[in-house]
KOLGUPA-529323 format. One record per atom (N, C-alpha, C): residue in one letter; x negated, y, z negated. Coordinates in steps of 0.05 Angstrom, whole numbers, padded with zeros to 5 digits, always signed. Atoms other than C-alpha are relative to their C-alpha. Layout:
// residues N
AXYZ ...
// end
This chain:
// residues 308
M-00018-00019+00002 M+00000-00002+00001 M-00016+00027-00003 A+00012-00022-00002 A-00022+00069+00019 A-00003+00018-00028 R+00004-00013+00026 R-00049+00111-00041 R+00005+00032+00008 S-00006-00027-00007 S-00039+00183-00005 S+00029+00002-00001 I-00026-00002+00002 I+00027+00209-00014 I+00014+00013+00028 S-00013-00010-00025 S+00076+00235+00041 S-00001+00031-00002 E+00006-00028-00006 E+00067+00307+00065 E+00022+00015-00017 S-00020-00015+00014 S+00135+00327+00039 S-00002-00003-00032 F+00005+00005+00031 F+00120+00297-00031 F-00025+00022-00012 M+00019-00017+00005 M+00057+00335-00029 M+00004+00032-00001 N-00013-00031-00001 N+00092+00402-00010 N+00014+00005-00029 R-00014-00007+00025 R+00134+00396-00071 R-00022+00012-00024 F+00017-00009+00021 F+00071+00406-00114 F-00008+00027+00004 M+00007-00025-00011 M+00060+00472-00075 M+00024+00021-00005 D-00021-00011+00004 D+00130+00495-00092 D+00005+00009-00029 K-00004-00008+00032 K+00136+00541-00159 K+00026-00006-00010 N-00025+00007+00011 N+00208+00523-00161 N+00005-00034-00001 D-00002+00029+00000 D+00192+00445-00160 D-00021-00011-00018 L+00025+00015+00023 L+00128+00409-00184 L-00026+00016-00004 Q+00020-00012+00001 Q+00079+00463-00177 Q-00008+00008-00027 P+00009-00002+00028 P+00082+00478-00254 P-00016-00023-00011 I+00015+00026+00013 I+00059+00407-00269 I-00025+00002+00012 L+00023+00002-00012 L+00004+00411-00219 L-00019+00022-00014 E+00021-00021+00013 E-00023+00480-00247 E-00005-00005-00027 Y+00008+00006+00027 Y-00020+00454-00318 Y-00021-00018-00002 V+00018+00019-00003 V-00061+00396-00297 V-00028+00013+00002 K+00023-00016-00010 K-00113+00441-00263 K-00010+00014-00024 A+00008-00018+00021 A-00116+00485-00326 A-00007-00016-00022 D+00007+00020+00020 D-00130+00425-00369 D-00016-00020+00008 N+00015+00019-00014 N-00190+00388-00350 N-00003-00026-00016 S-00001+00025+00012 S-00176+00333-00403 S+00023-00018+00016 L-00017+00017-00016 L-00121+00310-00353 L-00011-00003+00027 D+00010+00008-00026 D-00129+00278-00287 D+00024-00011+00015 L-00027+00007-00013 L-00073+00273-00233 L-00012-00019+00026 E+00005+00018-00021 E-00081+00213-00184 E+00025-00009+00016 M-00019+00010-00020 M-00036+00191-00126 M+00001-00023+00006 R-00004+00029-00001 R-00005+00127-00121 R+00023-00011+00022 G-00016+00008-00021 G+00034+00128-00053 G+00030+00011-00006 N-00027-00009+00008 N+00107+00136-00079 N+00007+00018-00024 Y+00000-00014+00027 Y+00090+00167-00143 Y-00027+00010-00007 V+00025-00013+00012 V+00036+00212-00177 V-00001-00009-00029 S+00005+00011+00031 S+00003+00190-00244 S-00020+00021-00012 I+00015-00020+00020 I-00025+00241-00299 I-00015-00021-00020 Y+00016+00018+00018 Y-00081+00208-00340 Y-00011+00017-00021 Y+00018-00009+00021 Y-00113+00225-00408 Y-00012-00021-00011 R+00017+00021+00011 R-00172+00186-00430 R+00004-00027+00015 G-00002+00029-00015 G-00157+00136-00379 G+00027-00013-00002 G-00029+00013+00004 G-00084+00120-00401 G+00018+00021+00012 S-00020-00018-00017 S-00026+00145-00359 S+00018+00013-00019 V-00018-00015+00022 V+00017+00197-00398 V+00025+00007+00015 L-00029-00008-00015 L+00070+00211-00341 L-00004-00008+00031 R-00004+00005-00031 R+00091+00187-00274 R+00019+00016+00013 I-00018-00017-00014 I+00126+00232-00223 I+00003-00015+00025 F-00010+00019-00023 F+00162+00190-00171 F+00008+00025+00024 E-00009-00014-00024 E+00177+00216-00100 E+00031+00006-00003 D-00032-00001+00004 D+00252+00207-00117 D+00002+00023-00019 K-00001-00026+00014 K+00272+00276-00144 K+00011-00011-00029 D-00004+00001+00029 D+00275+00283-00219 D-00001-00033-00014 H+00009+00026+00011 H+00246+00208-00229 H-00025+00001-00013 Y+00030+00001+00013 Y+00194+00207-00283 Y-00001-00023-00022 D+00004+00020+00019 D+00166+00152-00328 D-00018+00014-00019 C+00016-00013+00019 C+00139+00177-00393 C-00019-00015-00010 I+00027+00015+00008 I+00080+00151-00433 I+00010-00027-00012 D-00004+00028+00005 D+00079+00073-00443 D+00007-00003-00028 P-00005+00003+00031 P+00113+00053-00510 P-00023-00016-00014 R+00019+00013+00012 R+00056+00007-00522 R-00029+00013-00014 Y+00017-00020+00011 Y+00013+00070-00542 Y+00008+00003-00031 M-00007-00006+00028 M+00055+00075-00602 M+00025-00019-00004 P-00023+00018-00002 P+00102+00012-00612 P+00020+00009-00026 G-00020-00007+00017 G+00169+00031-00648 G+00001+00027-00006 A+00002-00030+00002 A+00154+00107-00645 A+00024+00010+00020 R-00017-00012-00016 R+00199+00156-00615 R-00019+00011+00023 I+00016-00008-00022 I+00173+00168-00544 I+00013+00027+00007 P-00007-00023-00009 P+00178+00239-00524 P+00011+00001+00031 Q-00013+00000-00027 Q+00224+00256-00460 Q-00015+00022+00013 F+00011-00019-00016 F+00195+00294-00402 F+00017+00020+00016 S-00014-00016-00021 S+00227+00354-00363 S-00019+00021+00009 L+00015-00023-00011 L+00202+00412-00323 L+00002+00022-00020 D-00004-00024+00021 D+00222+00459-00380 D-00018-00010-00025 N+00016+00004+00023 N+00177+00424-00432 N-00028-00015+00006 I+00027+00010-00012 I+00112+00406-00394 I-00020+00003-00023 H+00019-00005+00018 H+00068+00435-00450 H+00006-00018-00024 A-00009+00018+00022 A+00105+00402-00509 A-00005-00029+00004 Y+00000+00027-00007 Y+00110+00338-00477 Y-00033-00012+00001 L+00033+00009-00007 L+00035+00331-00453 L-00018+00000-00028 T+00012-00003+00025 T+00013+00357-00520 T+00005-00024-00019 E-00005+00022+00014 E+00048+00301-00557 E-00007-00029+00012 A+00014+00027-00014 A+00030+00245-00506 A-00028-00001+00000 K+00029-00004+00006 K-00043+00266-00514 K-00006-00012-00024 H+00003+00010+00029 H-00038+00256-00589 H+00004-00027-00002 I-00006+00024+00000 I-00004+00191-00582 I-00022-00016+00010 V+00021+00015-00012 V-00062+00166-00537 V-00026+00000-00021 D+00028-00008+00021 D-00116+00198-00589 D+00005-00020-00023 I-00006+00022+00021 I-00080+00155-00646 I-00002-00027+00010 Y+00004+00022-00008 Y-00078+00094-00603 Y-00028-00011-00001 T+00033+00005-00004 T-00153+00097-00589 T-00016-00001-00024 T+00016+00000+00028 T-00173+00104-00662 T-00004-00030-00005 N+00005+00027+00002 N-00165+00029-00664 N-00019-00014+00019 V+00018+00012-00015 V-00223-00007-00637 V+00011-00020+00022 K-00014+00020-00017 K-00179-00062-00608 K+00015+00012+00019 N-00021-00010-00020 N-00135-00014-00572 N-00021+00024+00020 H+00015-00020-00012 H-00195+00031-00543 H+00003-00001+00031 L+00000+00002-00033 L-00189+00049-00468 L-00025-00007+00012 G+00029+00006-00011 G-00263+00041-00461 G-00007+00009+00025 E+00009-00001-00025 E-00281+00031-00391 E+00021+00021+00018 K-00018-00016-00012 K-00218+00071-00365 K-00007+00028-00010 D+00006-00027+00012 D-00237+00131-00412 D-00030+00010+00017 I+00026-00008-00014 I-00308+00128-00378 I+00007+00009+00026 Q-00009-00007-00033 Q-00276+00128-00307 Q+00006+00029-00001 Q-00010-00029+00002 Q-00240+00189-00324 Q-00020+00023-00004 M+00022-00013+00004 M-00304+00223-00348 M-00014+00002+00025 I+00015+00002-00026 I-00337+00204-00283 I+00015+00019+00019 I-00017-00015-00018 I-00278+00234-00246 I-00006+00029-00005 K+00000-00029+00008 K-00281+00302-00286 K-00028+00010+00009 E+00027-00006-00005 E-00361+00307-00279 E-00002+00006+00028 N+00004-00002-00030 N-00355+00297-00202 N+00016+00017+00016 N-00019-00015-00010 N-00293+00331-00186 N+00007+00028-00005 Y-00007-00028+00007 Y-00277+00390-00228 Y-00013+00008-00024 S+00014-00013+00026 S-00328+00404-00280 S-00020+00023+00015 C+00016-00023-00010 C-00378+00463-00274 C-00024-00010+00015 N+00020+00007-00018 N-00429+00416-00242 N+00010-00017+00025 S-00007+00019-00019 S-00383+00380-00192 S-00007+00012+00027 F+00005-00010-00025 F-00406+00426-00137 F-00028-00013+00008 D+00025+00008-00005 D-00477+00399-00143 D-00008-00029+00001 T+00009+00031-00001 T-00468+00325-00151 T+00006-00012+00027 D-00002+00009-00028 D-00470+00282-00088 D+00026-00018+00004 Y-00021+00022-00003 Y-00403+00243-00099 Y+00026+00015-00006 F-00024-00003+00008 F-00330+00259-00103 F+00014-00022-00005 I-00017+00025+00008 I-00281+00206-00136 I+00024+00007+00016 I-00026-00003-00012 I-00223+00201-00089 I+00021-00014-00010 D-00018+00014+00006 D-00185+00146-00122 D-00012-00014-00025 S+00008+00016+00023 S-00186+00105-00191 S+00019-00024+00001 E-00019+00021+00005 E-00156+00035-00203 E+00011-00007+00028 Y-00009+00009-00028 Y-00153+00020-00129 Y+00011-00029+00004 Q-00009+00030-00003 Q-00110-00045-00116 Q+00009-00006+00025 N-00002+00013-00025 N-00105-00084-00053 N+00005-00033-00007 G-00005+00030+00009 G-00066-00152-00065 G-00012-00004-00025 D+00006+00008+00027 D-00101-00185-00122 D-00028+00010-00007 K+00026-00016+00001 K-00165-00140-00112 K+00004+00026-00014 R-00001-00022+00010 R-00174-00086-00160 R-00025+00015-00007 F+00024-00012+00004 F-00230-00033-00162 F+00000+00026-00014 D-00005-00022+00019 D-00243+00020-00211 D-00006+00026+00011 L+00000-00030-00011 L-00266+00081-00172 L-00007-00005+00032 V+00010-00004-00027 V-00270+00100-00096 V-00012+00023+00003 A+00013-00028-00001 A-00323+00154-00082 A-00005+00006+00027 L+00014-00009-00026 L-00346+00195-00023 L-00025+00010-00005 E+00023-00009+00004 E-00415+00206-00020 E-00003+00026+00020 W+00002-00025-00018 W-00421+00279+00007 W-00023+00018-00016 E+00029-00008+00011 E-00494+00301-00006 E+00005+00030-00008 S-00006-00027+00010 S-00496+00370-00046 S-00021+00018+00015 T+00019-00018-00016 T-00545+00403+00009 T+00019+00017+00016 P-00015-00020-00014 P-00523+00464+00048 P+00012-00013+00024 A-00008+00013-00028 A-00525+00423+00114 A+00021-00022-00003 A-00017+00017+00007 A-00489+00364+00085 A+00030+00011-00004 H-00028-00013+00006 H-00433+00409+00055 H+00011+00011+00024 K-00013-00010-00025 K-00425+00437+00125 K+00006-00015+00021 L-00005+00018-00016 L-00420+00375+00153 L-00015+00001+00030 A+00020-00001-00026 A-00479+00379+00201 A+00000-00027+00012 K-00002+00022-00012 K-00484+00324+00252 K-00012-00025-00013 T+00014+00021+00009 T-00535+00288+00216 T+00007-00010-00029 A-00011+00005+00031 A-00495+00287+00146 A+00029-00009+00005 I-00026+00016-00006 I-00443+00239+00157 I+00006-00016-00027 P-00003+00013+00026 P-00410+00219+00089 P+00010-00029-00002 R-00005+00032+00003 R-00397+00144+00064 R+00018-00002-00022 L-00018+00009+00017 L-00347+00112+00023 L-00015-00022-00017 F+00009+00018+00022 F-00367+00077-00044 F+00022-00012-00013 I-00015+00014+00021 I-00329+00023-00082 I-00020-00003-00029 I+00016+00001+00022 I-00352+00031-00156 I+00011-00017-00021 E-00008+00015+00028 E-00345-00019-00214 E-00015+00012-00022 V+00008-00015+00024 V-00353+00011-00281 V+00003-00021-00024 K+00002+00017+00023 K-00377-00031-00340 K-00012+00013-00025 Q+00012-00008+00030 Q-00388-00013-00414 Q-00008-00018-00016 G+00011+00019+00021 G-00433-00046-00461 G-00012-00023+00017 Y+00011+00026-00011 Y-00463-00115-00449 Y+00019-00024-00002 K-00021+00023+00004 K-00402-00160-00465 K+00014-00004+00025 S-00016+00008-00022 S-00368-00149-00401 S-00015-00003+00026 I+00019+00003-00022 I-00430-00158-00353 I+00009-00028+00013 R-00001+00026-00012 R-00422-00233-00343 R+00030-00010+00007 S-00025+00015-00013 S-00371-00272-00301 S-00001-00026-00013 T-00004+00027+00017 T-00347-00331-00343 T+00026-00011+00008 Q-00025+00015-00003 Q-00293-00382-00340 Q+00006-00015-00025 S-00010+00019+00019 S-00255-00414-00393 S+00028-00018+00002 I-00025+00018-00007 I-00205-00473-00393 I+00015-00004-00027 K-00016+00005+00022 K-00150-00476-00444 K+00027-00010+00010 D-00026+00012-00005 D-00089-00522-00442 D+00002-00003+00032 D+00001+00006-00026 D-00109-00544-00371 D+00001+00025+00021 K-00001-00022-00013 K-00112-00472-00347 K-00023+00015+00001 T+00027-00016+00000 T-00174-00436-00322 T+00004+00031+00000 T+00000-00032+00000 T-00183-00362-00341 T-00027+00008+00006 E+00025-00011-00005 E-00237-00321-00308 E-00001+00028-00014 S+00009-00028+00009 S-00271-00261-00341 S-00015+00014+00019 P+00018-00013-00023 P-00292-00217-00284 P-00022+00017-00005 G+00023-00016+00004 G-00361-00193-00293 G-00008+00010+00027 L+00009-00012-00024 L-00404-00162-00240 L+00000-00019+00024 K+00002+00021-00015 K-00413-00223-00201 K+00030-00002+00017 I-00029+00001-00012 I-00336-00230-00189 I+00009+00018+00016 H-00006-00030-00010 H-00329-00157-00174 H-00010-00001+00026 Q+00012+00000-00024 Q-00380-00165-00122 Q+00010-00014+00022 D-00012+00015-00020 D-00350-00222-00090 D+00028+00007+00009 D-00028-00008-00010 D-00281-00191-00090 D-00004+00025+00021 F+00005-00020-00023 F-00314-00132-00051 F-00007-00010+00026 R+00010+00011-00024 R-00346-00176-00001 R+00020-00014+00013 D-00022+00010-00016 D-00282-00210+00015 D+00017+00024+00008 F-00017-00026-00012 F-00243-00141+00020 F-00012+00009+00026 V+00016-00013-00028 V-00295-00116+00071 V-00003-00020+00021 S+00006+00019-00025 S-00295-00176+00112 S+00021+00002+00019 D-00021-00005-00020 D-00229-00157+00145 D-00008+00028+00010 R+00004-00024-00013 R-00245-00102+00193 R+00023+00022+00002 D-00026-00020-00005 D-00176-00075+00203 D+00012+00010-00027 R-00006-00004+00026 R-00165-00077+00127 R-00016+00026-00008 V+00024-00022+00002 V-00229-00034+00121 V+00010+00028+00013 Q-00007-00019-00018 Q-00204+00012+00175 Q+00023+00016-00013 N-00023-00012+00010 N-00138+00025+00142 N-00005+00014-00028 F+00007-00011+00022 F-00170+00036+00076 F-00018+00028+00000 Q+00019-00022-00003 Q-00224+00086+00102 Q+00023+00025+00008 N-00019-00023-00012 N-00162+00128+00135 N+00012+00009-00021 D-00013-00012+00027 D-00125+00127+00069 D-00014+00015-00015 M+00020-00014+00019 M-00182+00149+00029 M-00005+00030+00011 L+00007-00029-00006 L-00197+00207+00074 L+00025+00018+00002 N-00019-00015+00000 N-00126+00226+00078 N+00009+00011-00031 L-00005-00004+00028 L-00120+00221+00003 L-00020+00027-00013 F+00019-00020+00009 F-00183+00267-00005 F+00010+00028+00009 R-00010-00025-00010 R-00155+00318+00042 R+00021+00010-00013 Q-00020-00010+00019 Q-00090+00321-00001 Q-00012+00012-00027 K+00010-00011+00022 K-00129+00330-00062 K-00015+00027+00003 R+00015-00025-00006 R-00171+00388-00032 R+00022+00022+00007 I-00023-00021-00001 I-00106+00422-00009 I+00013+00009-00023 L-00012-00007+00026 L-00077+00417-00077 L-00017+00012-00022 G+00018-00013+00019 G-00139+00446-00108 G-00006-00015-00021 L+00011+00021+00020 L-00158+00384-00144 L-00033-00002+00001 I+00028-00002-00005 I-00228+00392-00117 I-00007+00029+00001 P+00007-00029-00003 P-00245+00464-00137 P-00025+00006+00012 G+00023-00009-00015 G-00293+00501-00094 G+00002-00012+00032 F-00005+00013-00023 F-00271+00453-00035 F+00025+00003+00008 K-00029-00001-00009 K-00199+00472-00027 K+00000+00006+00027 L-00004-00001-00028 L-00179+00465+00044 L+00020+00024+00003 G-00018-00024-00008 G-00148+00531+00071 G-00017+00027-00012 D+00013-00018+00011 D-00188+00576+00026 D-00028+00003+00010 N+00025+00003-00012 N-00255+00553+00050 N-00003-00015+00024 A+00000+00021-00022 A-00236+00513+00110 A-00020+00006+00018 D+00022-00005-00023 D-00287+00552+00157 D-00027-00010-00013 K+00028+00009+00015 K-00345+00536+00102 K+00000-00032+00000 Y-00003+00032+00006 Y-00323+00463+00082 Y+00021-00011+00013 K-00020+00006-00016 K-00287+00435+00136 K+00016-00029-00010 D-00013+00021+00011 D-00239+00376+00128 D-00019-00030+00012 V+00017+00025-00006 V-00278+00306+00129 V+00018-00018+00019 T-00019+00019-00018 T-00250+00266+00190 T-00023-00021+00008 Q+00018+00020-00005 Q-00314+00223+00200 Q-00015-00006-00020 I+00017+00012+00020 I-00349+00175+00156 I-00018-00024+00011 Q+00016+00026-00009 Q-00400+00119+00162 Q+00017-00027+00000 P-00014+00022+00000 P-00369+00053+00182 P-00002-00019-00020 K+00001+00019+00023 K-00396+00014+00123 K+00007+00009-00024 V-00011-00006+00030 V-00366+00015+00054 V-00020-00009-00017 E+00020+00010+00018 E-00416+00007+00001 E+00011-00009-00028 F-00013+00010+00026 F-00411-00026-00068 F-00021+00009-00020 A+00019-00011+00020 A-00444+00003-00131 A+00010-00004-00028 C-00006+00005+00032 C-00441-00007-00207 C-00007+00022-00019 V+00010-00016+00018 V-00444+00040-00260 V+00002-00017-00028 L+00002+00017+00027 L-00467+00009-00329 L-00003+00020-00022 A+00003-00020+00024 A-00451+00054-00386 A-00001-00014-00029 N+00005+00006+00029 N-00480+00047-00456 N-00006-00033-00001 Y+00012+00023+00000 Y-00515-00017-00438 Y-00021-00007-00019 K+00023+00007+00016 K-00559-00048-00490 K-00021-00013+00014 I+00025+00009-00019 I-00627-00057-00458 I-00009-00025-00011 Q+00016+00024+00011 Q-00650-00110-00503 Q+00017-00029+00005 S-00016+00023-00007 S-00589-00157-00480 S-00009-00013+00025 T+00007+00015-00022 T-00603-00210-00431 T+00021-00007+00022 Q-00026+00006-00018 Q-00531-00208-00399 Q-00006+00006+00025 L+00002-00011-00024 L-00550-00164-00344 L-00021-00015+00016 R+00020+00015-00014 R-00612-00201-00322 R+00012-00027+00008 L-00012+00023-00010 L-00573-00266-00323 L+00020+00001+00022 E-00022-00005-00020 E-00515-00238-00280 E-00016+00008+00025 L+00013-00005-00026 L-00563-00211-00229 L-00013-00020+00014 Q+00010+00028-00016 Q-00593-00278-00215 Q+00018-00011+00016 E-00019+00014-00018 E-00529-00300-00187 E+00013+00021+00017 M-00010-00019-00015 M-00512-00234-00148 M-00017+00008+00023 E+00010-00013-00024 E-00527-00211-00075 E-00013+00027-00008 D+00013-00021+00006 D-00568-00148-00073 D+00026+00022+00004 C-00020-00021+00004 C-00523-00086-00091 C-00014+00027-00010 L+00008-00024+00009 L-00533-00014-00116 L+00011+00005-00028 F-00006-00007+00028 F-00532+00013-00185 F-00006+00031-00005 F+00004-00030+00004 F-00524+00086-00207 F-00017+00004-00025 N+00017-00007+00025 N-00577+00110-00255 N+00006+00031-00008 S-00015-00029+00006 S-00553+00172-00297 S-00026+00021+00004 S+00021-00024+00001 S-00589+00240-00286 S-00003+00011-00033 F+00004-00009+00032 F-00615+00244-00359 F+00022-00008-00012 M-00026+00007+00016 M-00552+00247-00398 M+00026+00009+00016 G-00025-00009-00014 G-00482+00252-00365 G+00010-00018+00020 Y-00016+00016-00015 Y-00433+00224-00316 Y-00001+00012+00029 G+00001-00007-00027 G-00455+00263-00251 G-00011-00018+00014 L+00009+00024-00017 L-00469+00216-00194 L-00020+00014+00021 Y+00014-00010-00020 Y-00528+00231-00147 Y-00016-00026+00015 K+00009+00023-00022 K-00554+00194-00088 K-00029-00008-00010 S+00029+00006+00008 S-00627+00202-00117 S+00000-00023-00025 G-00005+00021+00021 G-00602+00158-00175 G+00006-00028+00002 L-00010+00025-00010 L-00581+00099-00137 L-00027-00017+00002 M+00023+00022-00005 M-00625+00033-00143 M+00008-00022+00007 N-00006+00024-00010 N-00623-00031-00113 N-00006-00025-00020 K+00004+00020+00020 K-00620-00097-00149 K-00031-00006-00010 A+00023+00004+00006 A-00696-00109-00144 A-00014+00022-00019 A+00008-00023+00021 A-00708-00038-00175 A+00010-00003-00029 L-00012+00000+00023 L-00661-00049-00231 L-00015-00025-00015 E+00013+00026+00015 E-00692-00120-00249 E-00031+00014-00010 K+00027-00008+00006 K-00762-00083-00248 K+00005+00018-00028 E-00005-00019+00023 E-00732-00028-00298 E+00006-00018-00026 L-00007+00012+00024 L-00705-00081-00344 L-00025-00017-00012 C+00024+00014+00009 C-00773-00113-00349 C-00018+00019-00015 R+00020-00021+00007 R-00810-00050-00372 R+00001-00004-00027 
// end
């Protein structure tokens, strides 16, 4: 299913008498993230969905009751945007104080989106995050990013500067690294570590038509985010002559991993790498979640780093 939304739905977010107040509220609060889901838009806080806005007029899904079982869930309307989102955010904060309920990797995903899309440093990173929690059939990928280098020539889409798409897997700590199987009551359960996610990616890109549809959808989604001002400084219309619409990308989609807060003394990553094909890993720029092309390393470079 396509992730970009219809043009008529997008236009509603530019109508001050319709959904524009929601868009402007999200843009003014960088702890919130707005993502498009085809027939609806979802607003996230710390990686948890706090509001879904459906294309069907006046159809909203409020915060998931699992965040506060048994509690009164606030109701949303266009007249109480601030009151609703303030309470919804507080509910998520309470939920995440319990370690078992911690959103973990999803929280980190949203921080990556913030740093590369709309923080004070996003103009200087080499990647924009187009989508999160992308799903196609039984395949789910954490982030979809556009590598658009932060050089003047690249930003102006010079002929030699063709952006490329990345599918990114985010892992936190060392316990989620390994791909494992367990059998209980004759039922096999897989714990998807890096190897399984890489296998899913390789299967996904093996279908050229599927990849082409994916690329077209992601480019359209990126265009819509720019039109709505969700990529500050690159809004289409305001700077259209300076930062043109991205209509051409490299045919190959890349796979990369972000390993957050990995305990370097652990052997889990070294063991998992032995079972994986070559792929790319993002190394942080000192501290932070900004993604830079110069920070990419392949499997061999990472193995060498782990042996230091």
